[in-house]
C-alpha positions in Angstrom: -18.9 10.6 12.3 -19.2 7.4 15.2 -16.7 7.4 17.8 -14.6 5.0 17.0 -14.2 5.5 13.2 -11.4 5.6 11.4 -9.7 8.6 9.5 -12.2 10.7 6.5 -10.7 9.6 2.8 -10.7 12.4 1.1 -8.9 13.3 -1.1 -9.9 16.7 -1.3 -7.7 17.3 0.9 -5.1 16.7 -1.2 -3.2 20.0 -2.3 -2.9 19.1 -6.4 -0.8 22.8 -7.6 0.3 20.4 -10.1 -3.3 20.0 -11.4 -3.7 23.2 -11.3 -0.9 24.2 -13.9 -1.9 21.7 -15.7 -5.4 22.9 -16.4 -3.9 26.5 -16.8 -1.4 25.1 -19.7 -4.1 22.9 -21.4 -6.8 25.9 -20.8 -3.3 28.4 -23.0 -2.9 25.4 -25.3 -7.0 25.7 -26.1 -7.4 29.7 -26.8 -4.7 29.0 -29.0 -6.4 26.2 -30.6 -4.1 23.0 -30.2 -5.5 19.7 -30.0 -3.3 17.2 -28.9 -3.6 13.3 -29.8 -3.8 11.2 -27.0 -1.0 10.0 -26.2 0.5 13.5 -26.8 -1.7 14.7 -24.0 -1.7 12.3 -22.0 2.8 12.8 -22.3 1.7 16.4 -21.0 -0.4 15.8 -18.6 2.3 13.9 -17.3 4.7 15.4 -17.4 3.1 18.6 -15.2 2.3 15.3 -12.6 5.7 14.8 -12.5 7.7 15.2 -9.1 10.7 17.8 -10.0 14.1 18.7 -7.2 13.3 18.1 -3.3 9.7 16.6 -3.7 10.7 13.6 -6.9 12.0 9.9 -5.3 15.8 10.1 -6.5 17.2 6.9 -4.4 20.7 5.7 -6.6 20.8 8.5 -8.4 24.2 10.9 -7.4 23.2 13.1 -3.8 26.0 15.7 -2.5 26.8 15.4 1.7 23.2 16.8 2.3 20.9 14.7 0.5 20.9 17.1 -2.4 21.1 15.0 -5.6 24.4 15.9 -7.7 23.7 18.4 -10.1 22.5 17.8 -13.5 20.9 14.2 -12.5 17.1 15.5 -11.7 18.1 16.9 -15.4 19.1 13.1 -16.4 15.8 11.1 -14.9 13.5 13.3 -16.1 14.9 12.9 -20.2 14.8 9.3 -19.5 11.4 9.4 -18.0 10.4 11.0 -20.9 11.9 8.9 -23.8 10.7 6.2 -22.6 14.3 5.1 -24.0 16.6 2.6 -23.1 19.9 4.6 -23.9 18.7 7.4 -21.7 18.3 4.6 -18.3 21.3 3.5 -18.6 22.8 6.8 -19.3 21.6 7.9 -15.7 24.1 8.4 -13.3 23.4 5.1 -11.0 26.7 4.0 -10.0 26.7 1.5 -7.2 25.8 -1.7 -6.1 21.7 -1.4 -6.0 19.5 -0.6 -9.2 16.3 1.4 -9.8 13.8 -1.4 -10.0 12.1 -2.0 -13.9 10.9 1.6 -14.6 10.7 0.2 -18.1 7.5 -1.9 -17.4 5.4 2.0 -16.7 5.2 1.8 -20.4 3.2 -0.4 -21.7 -0.2 -0.5 -19.3 -1.1 3.1 -21.0 -1.6 0.2 -24.3 -3.6 -2.0 -23.1 -6.6 -2.4 -23.8 -7.5 -2.8 -20.2 -6.3 0.4 -19.4 -9.5 2.6 -20.1 -11.7 1.7 -17.3 -9.2 2.1 -15.0 -8.6 5.3 -12.8 -6.3 7.4 -13.0 -4.5 8.3 -8.8 -4.7 12.0 -8.1 -2.1 14.8 -7.3 0.3 13.5 -4.8 0.6 16.0 -2.0 2.7 18.5 -2.2 5.9 18.7 -0.3 4.7 21.5 1.3 1.6 20.6 1.4 0.4 20.4 5.5 -1.8 16.9 4.0 2.0 15.8 3.1 3.8 17.1 6.9 0.1 15.2 8.6 0.9 12.0 6.1 5.0 12.2 8.1 3.6 12.7 11.4 1.6 9.3 11.0 4.6 7.8 10.1 7.0 9.4 13.2 4.2 7.4 15.5 3.9 4.6 13.6 8.1 4.1 14.2 7.8 5.0 17.7 5.0 2.5 18.6 6.5 -0.5 16.1 7.3 -2.8 19.5 3.7 -2.8 21.0 1.1 -5.7 20.4 -1.6 -4.1 18.4 -4.1 -4.9 20.9 -2.2 -3.2 23.5 -2.9 0.4 21.5 -6.3 0.5 24.1 -3.1 0.6 27.2 -0.4 2.1 26.1 0.5 5.7 27.4 2.5 5.8 24.3 -0.2 5.2 22.0 -2.3 7.7 24.5 0.3 10.5 23.3 0.2 9.7 19.7 -3.5 10.2 19.6 -3.7 13.3 21.1 -0.9 15.1 18.5 -3.3 13.7 15.1 -6.4 14.4 17.0 -5.0 18.3 16.1 -4.4 17.2 11.9 -7.2 16.8 9.6 -5.8 13.6 8.3 -6.4 12.4 11.8 -9.1 14.3 13.6 -11.1 11.5 14.9 -8.8 8.7 15.6 -8.8 6.8 19.1 -6.5 3.7 19.7 -9.2 1.5 18.8 -8.2 3.4 14.8 -5.0 3.6 15.1 -3.5 3.0 11.7 -6.9 2.2 10.8 -8.1 3.1 7.2 -11.9 2.8 8.0 -12.4 0.2 5.0 -15.9 -1.6 5.7 -16.1 -4.1 9.3 -12.0 -3.5 9.4 -12.8 -1.4 12.3 -14.6 -3.9 14.4 -12.1 -6.2 16.7 -8.1 -6.9 16.1 -6.1 -5.2 13.6 -4.2 -8.1 12.1 -7.2 -10.3 10.0 -7.9 -14.2 10.2 -6.3 -14.6 7.2 -2.9 -14.1 8.7 -3.6 -15.8 11.9 -6.0 -19.3 10.6 -4.2 -22.5 9.2 -3.5 -22.5 5.4 -5.1 -25.7 4.1 -2.3 -26.6 1.8 -3.1 -29.6 -0.2 -3.1 -32.7 2.1 -1.5 -31.1 5.5 -2.2 -27.3 7.0 0.4 -24.4 7.4 0.4 -22.7 10.4 0.5 -19.3 10.4 3.8 -18.5 12.3 6.0 -16.2 10.9 9.8 -15.0 10.9 9.8 -11.8 13.0 12.5 -9.0 13.9 14.0 -8.8 16.9 12.9 -5.1 18.7 14.1 -2.5 18.9 15.8 -2.9 14.6 15.9 0.9 13.5 17.4 1.8 10.5 18.3 4.8 9.1 19.0 7.2 11.9 22.1 8.8 11.3 23.4 10.8 8.3 26.5 8.3 6.8 24.1 5.4 6.9 21.7 7.6 5.3 24.1 8.5 2.7 25.1 5.2 1.3 21.6 3.8 1.5 20.6 6.7 -0.8 23.7 7.3 -3.4 22.7 3.0 -3.8 24.7 1.6 -1.8 24.6 -1.4 0.3 22.6 -1.0 3.1 25.1 -0.9 6.5 23.3 -2.6 9.4 21.5 -5.6 9.4 18.4 -7.5 10.9 18.2 -10.1 12.8 15.4 -12.5 13.8 14.4 -14.6 16.0 14.9 -18.4 16.0 11.7 -18.9 17.2 8.3 -18.2 14.7 5.8 -16.2 16.3 2.1 -15.2 15.1 2.0 -11.7 13.9 1.0 -9.4 16.9 3.0 -6.0 15.9 3.5 -3.2 13.3 6.9 -4.3 13.5 5.8 -8.4 12.6 3.4 -7.1 10.3 6.0 -5.0 8.5 8.0 -8.0 8.6 5.5 -10.4 6.8 5.5 -7.9 4.1 8.9 -7.2 3.9 9.4 -11.1 2.6 6.5 -11.8 0.8 6.0 -12.6 -2.7 3.6 -10.2 -5.1 0.3 -12.4 -4.1 0.9 -14.8 -1.3 -1.5 -13.2 1.6 -4.5 -13.5 -1.7 -3.5 -16.9 -2.4 -3.2 -18.0 1.2 -7.0 -16.2 1.7 -8.1 -18.3 -1.0 -7.3 -21.2 0.3 -8.8 -20.2 3.8 -12.1 -18.7 2.3 -12.3 -22.5 -0.2 -11.8 -25.0 3.1 -12.6 -27.8 1.2 -12.1 -27.5 -2.6 -14.3 -30.4 -2.8 -16.9 -28.7 -1.4 -17.0 -25.6 -2.6 -20.9 -24.1 -3.2 -22.1 -23.2 1.2 -18.7 -20.8 -0.1 -19.9 -19.0 -3.1 -22.2 -15.8 -2.8 -25.8 -15.7 -4.8 -24.2 -14.1 -8.1 -22.3 -17.3 -8.7 -24.3 -19.1 -10.9 -22.8 -22.7 -9.5 -24.1 -22.1 -5.9 -28.0 -24.1 -7.3 -26.7 -25.5 -10.4 -28.7 -28.8 -10.3 -25.8 -30.9 -12.4 -21.8 -28.8 -12.7 -19.4 -27.0 -10.2 -17.5 -23.7 -11.3 -13.9 -25.4 -11.1 -11.6 -24.3 -14.2 -14.6 -21.5 -14.3 -16.1 -19.9 -11.1 -14.4 -22.4 -8.8 -11.6 -23.5 -7.3 -8.9 -23.4 -9.8 -10.0 -20.2 -11.2 -10.2 -18.5 -7.8 -6.4 -19.1 -7.0 -5.7 -18.5 -10.8 -7.0 -15.9 -10.2 -5.0 -14.1 -7.4 -2.3 -14.7 -10.1 -3.5 -12.8 -13.7 -5.1 -9.9 -11.8 -1.7 -9.0 -9.4 0.3 -8.8 -12.9 -2.0 -5.8 -14.1 -2.9 -4.7 -10.7 1.9 -3.9 -11.0 1.4 -3.0 -14.8 -0.7 0.2 -13.7 0.8 1.1 -10.6 4.4 1.3 -12.2 2.7 3.0 -14.6 1.9 5.8 -12.0 4.6 5.5 -10.0 7.1 6.4 -12.4 5.8 8.1 -15.4 2.7 10.6 -14.1 4.3 11.2 -10.3 7.4 9.9 -9.3 7.1 11.2 -6.1 9.0 10.7 -2.7 9.5 8.1 0.6 9.1 8.8 3.5 13.2 8.6 4.1 13.4 10.8 1.5 11.5 13.8 3.2 12.9 12.3 6.6 16.4 13.7 5.4 14.7 17.1 5.1 12.9 17.2 7.9 16.2 16.5 10.0 17.6 19.6 7.7 15.0 21.7 8.9 15.3 21.1 12.8 18.2 22.0 12.2 17.6 25.2 10.9 17.8 25.1 7.2 14.6 25.9 4.5 13.8 22.7 3.0 10.6 23.3 1.9 8.9 20.8 4.3 5.7 22.4 6.9 5.7 23.5 10.0 3.6 20.8 11.6 6.4 17.6 11.1 9.6 19.8 12.0 7.9 21.5 15.0 6.2 17.8 16.6 6.5 15.8 19.4 7.0 13.0 17.5 9.5 14.2 15.6 11.8 15.4 18.6 11.4 12.9 21.0 12.5 10.9 17.7 15.5 12.8 17.7 16.1 11.9 22.0 16.0 8.6 21.0 18.8 8.0 17.6 19.9 11.7 18.2 18.4 12.5 14.2 15.2 13.6 12.9 15.6 11.5 10.1 12.6 8.9 10.1 14.1 5.1 11.3 13.1 2.8 8.8 11.8 -0.6 9.8 14.4 -1.8 7.2 18.1 -2.2 6.8 17.9 -0.7 2.7 15.0 1.7 3.4 13.1 1.5 0.9 13.1 -0.1 -2.3 14.5 1.7 -5.1 11.8 3.1 -7.1 9.1 6.1 -6.2 6.3 5.8 -3.4 3.4 6.5 -5.0 1.4 3.9 -5.5 2.1 1.2 -3.2 2.5 -1.7 -5.3 1.6 -3.7 -2.1 -1.9 -1.8 -1.6 -2.3 -2.0 -5.8 -1.9 -6.0 -5.2 -4.1 -5.4 -2.1 -7.0 -3.7 -3.3 -6.5 -5.9 -7.0 -7.2 -9.1 -5.1 -9.1 -8.6 -2.6 -12.0 -7.0 -4.8 -11.7 -11.0 -7.1 -12.2 -12.4 -3.8 -15.1 -10.4 -2.9 -17.0 -10.6 -6.0 -15.8 -14.5 -5.7 -17.3 -15.2 -2.2 -20.0 -14.2 0.0 -18.6 -11.0 1.8 -21.3 -11.3 4.5 -20.6 -15.1 5.5 -18.8 -16.0 8.8 -15.5 -17.6 9.0 -16.0 -21.1 11.1 -13.0 -21.0 14.0 -11.5 -18.0 13.9 -8.5 -17.8 16.9 -6.1 -15.4 18.1 -2.6 -15.7 19.3 -1.4 -16.7 22.9 0.2 -13.3 24.4 3.1 -14.6 23.9 2.8 -14.9 20.4 4.1 -18.9 19.7 0.8 -20.5 19.8 -2.8 -19.9 18.8 -5.9 -20.0 20.9 -10.0 -19.6 20.6 -11.1 -15.6 19.7 -12.3 -13.9 22.0 -16.2 -14.1 22.5 -16.4 -10.4 23.3 -15.6 -9.7 19.8 -17.6 -9.8 16.5 -17.3 -12.4 14.9 -15.4 -12.6 11.5 -16.3 -12.5 8.0 -15.8 -12.9 4.8 -15.7 -9.5 4.1 -14.3 -7.4 7.4 -11.6 -9.6 6.9 -10.6 -8.9 3.6 -10.6 -5.6 3.8 -8.3 -6.2 7.4 -5.9 -8.4 5.0 -6.0 -5.4 2.1 -5.1 -2.9 5.2 -2.3 -4.8 6.4 -0.4 -5.3 3.3 -0.8 -1.4 2.6 -0.3 -0.5 5.9 2.4 -2.7 6.6 4.3 -1.0 4.5 4.1 1.9 6.3 5.5 0.8 9.4 8.4 -0.4 8.1 8.7 3.5 7.0 8.4 2.7 2.8 5.2 4.2 2.0 2.9 7.5 2.9 -0.9 6.9 4.0 -2.1 8.1 0.4 0.3 5.6 -1.0 -1.8 2.5 0.6 -4.7 4.0 0.2 -4.6 5.5 -4.1 -2.7 2.2 -4.0 -6.3 -0.4 -3.0 -7.9 2.1 -4.8 -6.0 1.5 -8.2 -6.0 -2.2 -7.4 -10.2 -2.1 -7.0 -10.4 -0.7 -10.5 -8.2 -2.8 -11.8 -10.1 -5.8 -10.3 -13.3 -4.0 -11.8 -12.3 -3.4 -15.1 -10.5 -7.6 -14.6 -14.3 -8.9 -13.9 -15.5 -7.5 -16.5 -14.1 -9.1 -19.3 -13.8 -11.9 -17.8 -17.8 -12.1 -17.4 -17.7 -10.7 -20.8 -15.3 -13.7 -22.0 -16.9 -16.3 -20.1 -19.5 -18.8 -22.0 -21.4 -18.5 -18.4 -21.2 -14.8 -18.8 -22.3 -14.6 -22.9 -25.4 -17.5 -22.5 -26.6 -14.4 -19.3 -26.0 -17.6 -16.4 -23.4 -15.6 -14.6 -25.9 -12.4 -14.2 -23.0 -9.8 -12.8 -20.1 -10.3 -10.1 -20.4 -8.0 -6.9 -18.7 -6.9 -4.1 -19.0 -3.9 -1.3 -16.2 -1.4 -2.1 -13.1 0.1 -0.3 -15.3 2.8 0.6 -18.1 1.4 1.7 -20.4 1.4 -1.8 -21.8 -1.5 -3.2 -20.0 -2.4 -6.8 -22.1 -5.0 -9.2 -19.9 -5.5 -12.6 
């Protein structure tokens, strides 16, 4: 592995006790001659994979003073999840102002014709596993490094300390200051962490939008006290307030990126990226890959199909599909706990309780520093409300990013160098030409960076895991691949053999031909 490569993306590191239990149970059924219909088989598999007890998401349900779910709450949760009946969801012990986010949207996906071509996410890491502890360790360091400018990582002593501890883990064994918190997708590790798609001006009709954003005050960390945590986990409105600077700034730090994905609408970044890549929509040919038949047409340009309108409209269409697939995984198949809930278990373990978390995280330097700074080992959150009230795995932001970026890579020439790339000035208030010593940004690399920013930005805020980010990207990529297959089949260009294929480079670095 090259010295500046990112951590390995290896699903074999994920412990899968639920999968093993499921296979053992299925083997027993087979021996008994039991044949399950497809729907029943899927329901059985999902029930075997769903987390329960301390390993399960339970935000907005009633908790006791230790942060444990109240008696009967998990049974009600499981009954509602299994039945899918509105009446059972309405019986849940949710009594405060915050409500669960749309669990009923999880059920239709299995009946969607596209679903048969879309991957299922592997089992989420077990609560007691070293893998989940290593992911938590990464999150504690992300919280400690929220305010360090991403381009200053190689000069920061705190980053050096983070790298030293993370390199002791399997997950981040090869990490460097240059690859810290990256996912290792093609071209992602070259140059800046923040994508040009979040810095360059956005062509917006007859004018440009300059990408200065509202950013949060440094040191704005939340849910570090038990009283605040218990209020939020029980579904009360957060006690804290997130203050913002009056001026607008270009994104520079983990906190800045985390705040962007705090307020964005679902496919905002990708509509913007499409506009940047299109440039002049009246002269689109130079941006298309060789696979787009309109690139060499003697008489026609694409517009409604294979052209500017098609690309913009695709962002909404494919993100809708990605959300449905993601919600099915979140609510029905996994129901994984949020990092804030794991952080509560870490704090209790540090104080001597047996909570099931691995000692790697309990004895870590990162947790020690958090305790010294905040007085507890709760995972500091970047948002007053902490995580949103739906399960962690996989990340919705990552799934949408994976889907939209995959379509954009299929619709644009990935190798094309971007015109007029830029970087913020150090104060973040203006922009300047990009450092000429950096590699020239290409469309494919910057789209992969954009996907990482959208996924790992949520991790910087403390609301998602690395597994959420990576498997969310893969899920979205799988959804986009199925969507592109359908689009090709129903298009006149595809039916007459003019559109030969859609092609893109996957997040794992493989060429995909649809």
